[in-house]
C-alpha positions, 0 to 999 in steps of 0.5 A: 541477485539481492539489491538492498534486500529486494530481488533485483527484478522486483526493485527494477519493476518498482522503480519502473512503475513508481510514478504510476504507483505513487499516483494510485497508491493510497497510503493511510494508517490502516495500510501502514499498520498492516505493513507493520504487522507483516514486519515490512515496516518498523515503528520508526518507518511507519512514523516517518511515512505518516508524518508526511503531509500529503498522501502523495508524499506518503506514497513516495516515502513508502516506495523509497523504503520498500526496496530495503525491506527484504525480498518479500516486501513488494509481494506482501505490500501488493497483496495487502493493497489488493486485500484493502481495495477488494474490501473497499469495493465490497463495502461500496457495493454493499452500501450501494445495494442498501441505498438501492433497496431503500429507494425501492421500498 
């Protein structure tokens, strides 16, 4: 059954975990651009999210919009966040390795 475009089970899971997600999610310009590229967010939605003054409020705004963005919105968002966090981890690891190598030379 669809609820505002998202599968009911996905919508329930999002509501159930929204407080935790809101604390952990970092909504920045890059994530918003990627969601736009995937046609999950429109330009006006992206602007309204980025107009929020804090990351916490941007996260809440995004989480409120996702259920209305179709059945693949949750999966696409989760996949993008996973890619971004993996990329950040690789970058941090690489920077750490470079620092360690400099110390040993």
